[in-house]
C-alpha positions, -999 to 999 in steps of 0.1 A, spaced: 276 -443 -57 276 -412 -37 246 -422 -16 262 -457 -11 295 -441 1 276 -418 25 257 -447 41 290 -466 46 306 -434 61 280 -429 85 282 -461 107 319 -458 105 317 -422 119 292 -434 145 315 -462 156 343 -438 158 325 -414 179 313 -443 203 348 -455 205 360 -420 213 335 -415 240 345 -450 256 381 -442 256 380 -403 263 345 -394 273 351 -393 311 381 -370 307 362 -346 284 334 -347 309 356 -334 336 372 -307 316 336 -295 304 326 -293 341 357 -276 350 353 -249 324 316 -246 332 322 -238 369 351 -215 360 328 -194 340 296 -197 359 304 -205 397 315 -180 422 347 -187 440 354 -220 420 389 -213 414 397 -207 452 422 -230 471 397 -236 496 371 -250 472 397 -273 454 406 -286 489 370 -292 497 363 -310 463 394 -332 467 387 -341 503 352 -351 494 360 -373 463 389 -391 483 365 -417 499 345 -423 469 377 -430 448 389 -454 474 357 -474 473 356 -473 435 389 -487 433 377 -520 450 344 -519 429 367 -519 398 384 -549 408 351 -566 415 336 -555 382 367 -566 365 359 -602 373 324 -596 359 311 -592 394 299 -565 417 301 -554 453 269 -538 466 281 -542 503 307 -513 502 284 -486 517 276 -509 547 311 -518 551 318 -482 555 290 -480 582 304 -510 600 339 -495 600 328 -464 615 309 -483 642 342 -504 650 362 -472 649 340 -457 677 340 -488 698 378 -494 697 392 -458 694 396 -458 731 426 -484 726 442 -461 703 438 -450 665 460 -475 651 443 -504 671 410 -491 658 423 -489 623 434 -524 625 400 -535 639 383 -516 611 406 -533 584 397 -569 599 362 -559 597 366 -553 560 385 -585 556 356 -605 572 330 -590 551 351 -596 520 357 -631 529 320 -637 534 313 -622 500 341 -641 483 331 -674 498 296 -673 488 304 -663 453 335 -686 448 326 -717 467 288 -715 471 281 -703 437 259 -673 446 258 -645 419 278 -616 430 248 -592 430 228 -615 452 257 -624 477 266 -586 482 230 -575 484 225 -600 515 258 -586 530 247 -551 522 216 -554 544 231 -575 571 263 -555 575 244 -522 578 222 -539 605 252 -551 623 266 -516 622 236 -502 638 234 -528 665 271 -518 674 263 -481 674 226 -472 673 233 -433 669 258 -407 660 288 -405 682 313 -376 680 352 -385 675 376 -364 696 409 -384 690 435 -359 682 454 -381 657 421 -391 638 412 -355 637 446 -344 625 443 -373 597 409 -357 586 419 -320 585 459 -321 580 478 -319 550 514 -319 535 524 -289 517 487 -279 512 477 -313 500 452 -331 525 463 -364 539 431 -380 527 438 -370 491 473 -383 496 461 -417 508 436 -421 480 462 -413 455 486 -438 467 460 -466 469 452 -457 432 488 -461 424 489 -493 441 458 -508 424 470 -497 391 504 -513 396 486 -548 408 464 -547 378 489 -539 352 521 -556 364 513 -585 386 501 -621 380 471 -616 402 461 -586 378 465 -607 350 445 -636 364 418 -612 375 414 -600 341 414 -635 326 386 -645 349 366 -616 339 372 -624 303 357 -658 307 357 -678 340 352 -713 323 382 -707 302 403 -696 332 393 -727 350 403 -749 322 437 -730 321 444 -740 356 440 -706 371 432 -703 409 398 -688 402 383 -693 436 413 -679 455 414 -647 431 377 -643 436 380 -643 473 411 -620 472 391 -595 450 363 -591 473 386 -590 502 403 -563 487 370 -544 481 361 -549 517 392 -536 530 391 -506 506 356 -499 517 366 -500 553 394 -477 548 371 -452 531 348 -455 562 379 -447 585 389 -417 563 351 -404 561 349 -407 599 381 -388 602 369 -359 580 334 -357 596 347 -360 632 318 -383 641 307 -419 637 273 -423 622 266 -458 608 230 -445 599 239 -422 571 276 -430 564 281 -448 531 244 -445 519 242 -449 481 280 -452 481 277 -482 460 259 -462 434 286 -434 431 314 -462 430 297 -481 403 291 -449 384 327 -439 387 340 -473 375 316 -477 346 320 -442 334 357 -445 338 355 -472 310 356 -504 328 330 -527 314 303 -545 334 311 -575 313 347 -577 329 380 -584 316 391 -550 319 400 -526 348 408 -488 340 422 -474 371 429 -440 355 394 -438 341 380 -447 376 398 -418 390 386 -394 364 350 -409 369 350 -402 406 362 -366 399 333 -363 373 307 -373 399 321 -351 425 322 -321 400 287 -329 388 274 -329 423 291 -296 432 279 -281 401 243 -288 408 246 -278 445 263 -244 436 233 -237 412 208 -245 440 195 -276 426 184 -304 449 202 -336 457 176 -354 438 188 -339 407 223 -354 414 208 -389 414 191 -382 382 222 -370 365 240 -399 377 215 -423 364 219 -406 329 257 -407 331 254 -444 338 230 -450 310 255 -432 284 284 -452 297 266 -486 295 254 -476 260 290 -468 249 303 -501 264 274 -520 246 282 -504 212 319 -512 215 313 -548 226 290 -552 192 321 -545 171 
């Protein structure tokens, strides 16, 4: 009897551990990395270091918010890094008309790419990974045609945005935090958010229920494109240069990692904005930790791969229950 009870208890304990990992693992990971760096990394607790980490994670978080919406519909957006490259090219070309005109142009660029992605997925029936992969390649090429090489940015308003702050909190961090609040409100409190999650749960059922599936899908990918474009704008302001060759490279990997580690399942039907914020922080802290301890960027990519596998495994185990 004792052996039977022990065998029954083990699966229950394992299920509870997986459930805990799915719900709180990302937050525990952030705490562990913070404690590790406090103990073993020099000058980690300095204000300058916290500012650097926060500014670097802001564009990743902005992109990840759009990625979370796409994944919530059981889709994906691989074009986000290329949209960032396109936005920096557009910014450089139109900055002479003023920063706000340039920002408007950048946003329009994100809308156009999002519309292209959404139309291919919603109306043509192309799989999200294929449609956004095509736009990823094409958009990066278009960005390089517009601006073949790095160009310095000297607009004082843009430079102030990239380096300025309010009572010590950088503008970039405030913008990213505000966008996270807006996305969380949209997902949790609006009809659009409920429709998005319903489509992620079951697109056929959503269609039978009379939901505007095509309109929601197009809106989701437009939002993802706009958020990626804004991230490109913010990154250009931070770097004081437009470089479509390197800006946004592998950003789709970082965004997907932040979303999946944060508890949003690749099967759709759920969007965890708070988890996405923590996931972006986790990836940034992981990268900073490896750099501070003189490990090459290749180790960062390997570490991200391991984190993704663990997160997907936790989601898979939860789905079985």
